[in-house]
N, C-alpha and C positions, 0 to 999 in steps of 0.2 A: 503493500499499500503506500504509494508515494503521491504527493500533493499534485493538484491540477497545474499544468504548465511546466511540470518537471522534466518532461521530455521521456516519458515512460515507453513510448513506441520505439525509441532507439535501441531499447534492449533487444527487442525481437528483430528489428531491422538489421542488426549486425550479426545475428546468429550464423548465417552461412559463412560470413568472413571469419568469424571466430572458430567455427568448425575446421575450415581450411587451414587456419593458422596452427590449430592444435593437432589435426590429423592428416594434413596434407592436401594439396590442391585437387586431388582426384575424387575426394570425398564428396558424394552427391547429398544435398539437404534439401528437404521440403518442410516449409513452415506453414501450417494450416491455422489461419487466424479467424476467430469468429468475432464479429462486430455487430453492434446493434443499430447503427445508423447509417443512412447514405452517406453523410458528410464525412464520416470517418473513412468508409470504403473509398470514396472519391479521393480524399486526401492521400490515402496510402497508394493508390493506383498511380496518382500523379508522382509521389516521391519515389517509388520503387521502379516505376518504369515497366519495360518489357518483361522483366523477370517475374512479374507479379500479374496474376489474372484472377478476376472475380469468378467464383463458383456460383452458379445458379441451377435451379432444379432442371433446367433444359439443355445446359451446355457441358455436360460431364464427358461426352465423347470428344468434344473440341479440346477440352483440357488434357484428356488422356493422349491425344496425338501430339500435344505440345509439351508433355511432361518433361522431356529432355532439356528443354530450355528454361523451365520454370523453377524459381527457388521459393516462390511464395504463392499460396492460394488464400483469398480472402472471401468471406460469406457471411450473410445472415445466418442466425442459428436454424431458421425454417428450411434453409437449403441443404443442411447437412444432417438434419434429423429425419429419420424415416425416409431417407432417400435411397431406395434399393440399388439404383445404379451407381450412386456414389459410394455406398457401402462396399459393393463389389470391387470398385475401382481401389479403394483405400485399403481394403484387407488383401488385395493382390499386388501391393506395391513391392517391388524387389527388396530383398532383405538388405542390400547393401545401401539403400537410401536412408539416411538418418533424418527421421521425422520428429517434429515438434508440434505441440498443441498450444495455442495461444487463446486464452479468453480475455478479449479487451473490454474494459468497463464491466468487470466480473460482478459487480454489485447487481446488475440486471438479472442475474440467475435468481437471486432472492426477492427483488422487487418486482419483477415482471413475470417470473415463471409460474406463478399460482393460475393467473386468469389472463393477464393482458397478452403474453407471448409465451404460451406454455412449452414451445420448443426448448426454451431455456432450462426447464427442469429435466429435459432428456439428454442434455449434452454429455452426461457420464457415459453415454453409449460410444462416444468417440474413444473411450479408454479401452473398450473391447476391441474395437476395429484396429486401433494402434496401440497395442499393450506395452510397447517398449518406448513409446514416445514420451518424454519429459512434458510436463504440463505447467505452462505459466498463467496464472491468473492475475490479472492487474486491475487496480482500482485506485481512486483517490478517496473513496469514502467508504471504509468498511470498519464498523465498530468492532470492539473485542468479540461480542457475541456473534457478529456477522461473520467474522473471519473463521470461526469454527464451523457455523452452518454452511458456509461455502465449501469448506473442505469435505464435509459430509456429502453434500450435494453432488459434488464432482468426484466423489470416491478417491480422494487423494490419500496416498499412504505416507505418513510421516512428512507433512509439508514443511518447508522452511520458509519462514517469513521475513521479508525485508520491510521495514516500516519507517515513516518519517511523518512528523507532525503535519496535519492537514492545512491548519490556518496559515495563510500567506502573512508573514511578519511585516510585508510592506504595505498591506491593505487595512486601512482604518475602518473599524467596524462601528456602525451607529444604528441603534434601533430606538424608534420613537413611537409612541402611542398616539394615534390620531383620534379626534372626537368620534363617538358613535354617529354623530349626525352628519359627519363629513361625507360628501359625495365623492366617489372614487375619482372622478375627474378633476376634483379640487387638488388631488396629490400631484397631477402632472401639469397643472396650469402654470405653477411657478417655473417648472422646466421649460416650458414654451416661452414664457416671457424671457428667461435667461438666453434661450436660443435666439430670439429676436435681438437681444441686446449684444451678445457676444459673437453671434454669426459664426464665422470660420473659426473663431477661437474657442467655440463651445467644446468642451471635452466629450470625446466619444462615450456615449452612455448607452447602457442596455437596460431597459425598464421591464422587470418581469411581472406578470400578472399570474397568480398562482391559482386562480379560480377557472372559471369557463374560458375556453378560447374566444367566447364572445367579447370579453373584455378588452382583448387585444384589438378587435375590430372596432369596438366603440371608442377606444382611445385613439385609433388611427382616424376615425371619422371626425371626432372632436378636434384633433389637430388640424385636419383639412379646413374645417370650418374658421377655426381659431387663427390659423396662419395664412390662410388665403394664398396669395402669390408667393409668400415668404416660405412656403413649404418646399420651394425648390431653389436652387443656387443658380443665378443667371436667368436668362430668358426662356430656357427650354423646361417646359413643365412635363417632365416624363420620369420614369423610375431611375434612369441613368443619373438624373441630376437631383433626386429627392433628398432632402435633409432628414426626413423621418420616413421609416418604413416599417412594415409589420412582419414578423416571422413566427410561424406556427407549423403544426404537423402538415397542413394542407400545402404549405410552400415547400417544406422539406421533401415530402412524399408525393407531391404533385406532379403533372406531366410537363408543366411549363418549365423546363430546364434553364430557358433564357432568363427568367425571374430569379431563380436560384443564384445563377452565375452572376447577374449584375450585383445582387446583394453582397455576395461573398467577395467579390472583386473590390467592391467599394468599401467594405469592412476591413480588407487587407491592405488598402493602399495607405500611403503616408497621410495622416490626418491633415497636414497642411494643404494637400492637394485634393483630397476626397470631400464631395460635397456632403456625405452621409455622416450624420452627428447622433442620430438618436434611432434605437430599435426597440418597438413594442414587440415583446416576445412571450411565449410560453416556455415550458421546459425543453421543447424541441430545439431551442437554441441553447445548447448546454455541453453535454458529453462530447469530448473530442474536438470541439471547436476551438481551433488554434488561433485565437483572436489576440494579436500582440499589442494592439493599440487602444484597447478598451480601458478607460481611465476611471469609470464610475459604473457600478450596478445599483440600481434601485429597485427594491421589492415593494410592491403595492399589494398588501396582504402577505400572509405567511406561507412559506413553503411547508408541505406536511411533515417533512422530517428534517433533522440537522443534516443528514446526508445530502438532501436536496439543496439545502441551504448552502452547504460547502460547494457543491457542484455550480450553483449560479453565481454566487460570490467569486467563484475561482475563475470567472471569465474576465475579472478586472486584474490588472497589475501583472499579466503574463510577461510582459516585456521587462520586467524587473523594476520599473519606476513605481513611485508611491502611487496608491490608488485609494478609493473609497467604495464602501459598500453600506448602503443606507437601506433600512427596513422601516416602513410605516405599517402599523397593524391597528386593529381595534379588537375589543372583546368578542365582536361577532366573528372575526377570523379565527380567534382561539376556540370558539365554540364548535367549529366544524369537527365532526367526529373523526375524520381522517387525520387530523393534526395530532401528533404524538405528544405525549406528556413531556418528553424532553424538549421538544420544540416550544411548548408553552412556558416551560421553565426558563428557557433561554431568553423568551421575550419579556418575561416578568422579572428577571434577574436585574438588580440594581445595585449590587455590591462587588461582584466578582468580574474580573477582567473577562471580556467576551472572548478573547482569543484562548485564554486559559480554560475557560468553560468548553469551548469547541474542542480543544485538544484532549480534554479530560474524557469527553464522549467516546474518543478514539483510543484510550488507554495510555494517554501521555500524562505525567504528573505536571503540576504547576511548577514555574521556575522558581529557583531559590530566592531570588531577588524580586522586590516588587517592581512593577513596570515604571513607576515614577522615579526610580533610582537614577535613571539617565542612561543606563546600559542598553535600554531597549527602545526602539523607535516607537513613535506614537502608535498606539495599537487599538485603543477604542474609546468611546465616549464616557465610559465609566472611569478609566485610569486617567483620561486627559479630557475632562468635561469641557474645557475651554474651547476645544476643537470640534465638539460635537454639533450636530445639526439640529436645530429646533424645528418642530413642526409649526410652520407658518400658516395660520388660517388666512385664506385668501381675503382680500378686501371685503368688507361688509357686503353681503349678497344684495341687500336692499339698495344699498348705495350703487352697487354696479348696475343693477337693474334701472335705477334712476338715471344714471349716466347714459346707458343704451337708449333709453326712451327719449331723452333730451336730444341725443345725437340724431336719432331717427326722425324726430319732428323737425330738427334743423335742416336736415337733407331734404325731407318732403316739402318744406316751405320754400325751397330754393326753386323759383320759376324758370330759371335758366337750365336747370337740370344738369348743370355741369358739376355739382358737388358729388352726384352719384358715381362719377367716374373715379374720384379720389377717396372719398369716404364710403368705401363698400361695407358689407356686412362684416367681414373678417377684420377690416380696420376699426369698426366700432367695437368688436369684441376685444381687440387688442388695446385700445385706448381705455376702456372701461377696466381691463385687468391691470394695466400699468399706470393707471391715473395718479397713484401717489408718488410715482418716480419722476413725473415731469415737474421741472423747476421753473420753467418759462414757456412761453409760446415757441421760443427758438427750439426747444427739444422736440415739439411736435412738427415744426418745419423740417428739421434734419430726419427725424424718423419716418415720417409719412410723406414727405414732399408736398406739404400743404402750403398754400399761398399765405403771405403773411397776415392778410385781414382774416382769412379763414382760421388760422391757427390761433390768432388772438381771441376770436369769438369762442373757439372750442375751449381755450385755456380758461376763460372767464366762467364758462359752463362748469368745468371740472372744479374750479375754485368754490363756486356756489354750492355744490354738492358735497364736496369733501370737508369743508371747514366745519360744518355743523357735526360732522362723524368723528372729529379728532378727539 
C-alpha cells in the first residue's frame, strides 16, 4: 500500500527488465494486469507501447498470435473471469514464460466485488490458471483489516506487505460544516466568483459531489448560467476552450472518445496554457488519474469512506507542490446510511491532526512531535487554524434577489434596448454575487465592459441595496 501519486505502476512496468537483469535477456516475461477503469488501461497502453495489449472478451485469438512480441496484457476483471478461451490460453502458456499477476487498485476487490462488479470476487481463479505466478496487489487505500481481507479473497499465501502513510504531507486538509439550510450550489458560487476574478491564475480545482451524478450536472448547468461567456477562454465557446467541465461515469465509459480526450489533454497541459480550471466530478475521476497539476480538491458532501476520501484528495499535489483539500459537509450528509462511522468521526473531529487521524486509520502511529513544533509542514486546519478555510455564507439571499430584480427592471426600462447586449442574465447573476467586492464604478467598467454612465447607475443601485444589509 503506497500513497496516491507515488508511482506504484512503475513497480510492474519494470518487471520484464528486472527479470532480464537477474536471469538473462533470453528469459520471456508476461505480466497480466487487472485494472478497474478505462483511464488506467489507456494510460498504460500509451506508456508501455507495442509490448502491451489490452485483453478483451473477444480478442484472445489475436493476443495468442502476438504473444511472442508482448510483455504485458491489461484487462478489466470481467475480461479475465469465466472467459473459457482466455482460461485455456493462460493454462497452456509454455513453462519457460515467467508470468506475473498484478491487481491494480486492489481495494476494488473489497469495495466492488459484492454487487457492483462481482468479477472482482472471482479473481482468485487466476491463481489456479497461473499457479506459479507471483501476485502483486496494489492500492493507496487499504486499512489494516482490509489488507487481511484482500489476502483472503485472492488466496495469497504468506503475503509480504510494503506500506507507506496514505496522507500527502504537502496537502493541507480542511473540513468545515456548512449550515443545514445552505443550498448545494451556494458552496460552488464562491469558486465561480474566484474564477471570474483570477481567470487564468485560478488554481486547477476538482470539485467532487459524493451523492448522485445529477449533482454534477446541476453544478455544471448552474455554472453555465452564472458564468455566461466567461465559461470559456477566448472567443471560442466549445469544450476545447472550456474553463469548467463535468466528469462522471457516462463520460469515462461513454462512446464519445473525443470528449474524454479533450478533457484529459487539457487537464494534463501546463496550467499557464490550459483553459481548463475547474472540474465537477464524481468518483469516476479518481483512481489512476495521473493529474500532476491539480492544486485543490473540494468535496461538497462527504465521501462514504475514508478510503474514498484519500482517493479523491489524492488528486491534489501529485506534482509535489503544496496543495489543499477542502470538504464541506452538513448533518444531512453524515446521516446517509452508507457513510461509515470512521468518516463521520473524521468530520466531527476537532482536536486531532487530520493527517494523523487519516494515517491511524491505515495502521500508522501518530508522529512523536506535535505538528506545531515546526518540523512538519502545515498539515490541517486543526493544527494550523490560521490557515483554515471558513465556510462563507453567500451574500444575503434576499439582498441578492433584490439586486437581480433592480438590474432586470433597469435593463427592461431601457427603450434603446442596448443594455440587453451588455447586461445579460449571466452578468446580472455575477454582479449580484460579487456586489460586495466592487469598490467603485470603475470596477464594474473593467469587469463587465460597461459604459461609464451605466456603471455609475449600477453602482448606485448596489450601494442602495448593500448598505442596509451591512
